N, C-alpha and C positions, 0 to 999 in steps of 0.2 A: 241139101239142095232140093228145091221145090220143083215138081214136074212142070213141064212147059205145055203139055197137051193132055187131053183126057186119056190117050192111049198109054200114058205112063203110070196111071193110077193102079191098075191091077197088079203090076209087079211091086209097087210100093206097099199095097195091102198085104200081099203074100209075104213080102219081106218082114212085115211087122207081125206075122202070124195070124192075120185076119182073113176070113173068107171073103172072096170077091163077090159082091152083090151089086146089082144094078143100082139099088138105093145108095149104097156107099159111094159108088163111082159118081153118081149125080150130085151128091152132097159135096164131094171133093171138087168137082168141076164148078159148082156154084161158088165155092170159096176161091177157086183159081180166078174166076171171072170177077168176083166181088169180094176182095179182101176186107177184113174188119166187118164182117156181116154178123148180125144177131141170128139166133136160131129161127126166129120168125121171118127174117129176110131170106134165109136159106130156104125155108119151107115155101115161101111165096115164089122163089125163083125156080123151084122144081115141081110144084104141084101140078102144073099143066102137062108136063112131060111124064109125070108119074101120078095119074089121077087117084090112085088108091092109097097114097102115102098120107100118114097122119102127122100132125105137129109133134106128138109124143115120140113117134118113130125117129123124126129128125133129131130131136133132143137126145135120144138114146144113141143114135149113130154118132153124133158129135161127141158124146161122152166116151164112146168106144174109141174113136179116132184120136181124141185127146189123150186117153189112157195109153194108147199105142205109140204116142209121140209123133203122129202124122199131122195133127192139128194142134195149134196153140190157142189156149183160151186167154183172152185179153180182158182184164177188168180195168175200166177207166172211170175217173170221177164224173159224176153228173150224168152217167148213162145208165138207164134203168135196167139193162140186161147185159150179160157178158157178150163180148164180140169174139169171133173166131177168125183165124187165118191159118193158111197152110204153114206148117212148121218149117223153118229154115235154120240153117246153122250160122246165119250171118250176125247174130247177136245185136239185133237192131232195137231201137226204142220207138216211141210214138210221139207224134205231134198232134194235138187235139185242139180244134177251134172251140172256144168257150161259148160261141153263139150258136152256130149251126150243128156242131158236133162232128164235123168232118175230121177224119183220122187219116194220117199219113205216116209212113215209115220214115225213120231217120237213122242214119248210121250210128254206131256205138259212140258214146261220148269220148272215150279215151283210146280204146283198142281192143285187146283180147278180153274174153269173158273172165271174170264178171265185170270188168271195165270201170267199176266204181268200188272203192274200198271204204268201209265204215271206219270211224275213228277208233272203235273198239269192237272186236268180233265176239267177245265173251266166250272164247274157246271154240266157236263154231266155224266150220269150213264153209265159206261163202260159195254158193253155187250159181247165183244169178243176181243181178241188180236190175230192177225195172225202173225206167225213167219215163215219165210222161211230161212232155213240154206242153204247157197250156198257152194258147195263143189266139189270135184273131186272124182268120183267113182273109185274103184280099177282098173277096166279094162281100163278106160281112162288114169289113171296115169301110168299103165304098158306100154301103147302105147305111152307114152311121150306127151300126149295132155295136154292142159291147161297151 
């Protein structure tokens, strides 16, 4: 379950065994406000409120939060850098516009995780199935793109 407000983040950090810092709380709040953000987008969203923060610090924080399971790293086709979102247990997939790159969450294709089963698992236990639906958003289609 993802936190609804900035006030929920300290407890989530402590629960994951991480120290609560202003920088971590700001990064989490930036992701709450702008899901599917790159590290550069997160940095741009917090640099005015945290003037001393560096892009490398944001990358490090995102790595720590991803490692702790608080943030999910999302890699999508044709996007130059990873995107990040607050981790949730809803087992969702992503819908990506092939023209503007807009990314939206969509519910699991079938149901409970991992929601898709390969024809042969080669003896491996499937933990996750990631699906990216590539589409054209209404605005891009109206503009004759794609």
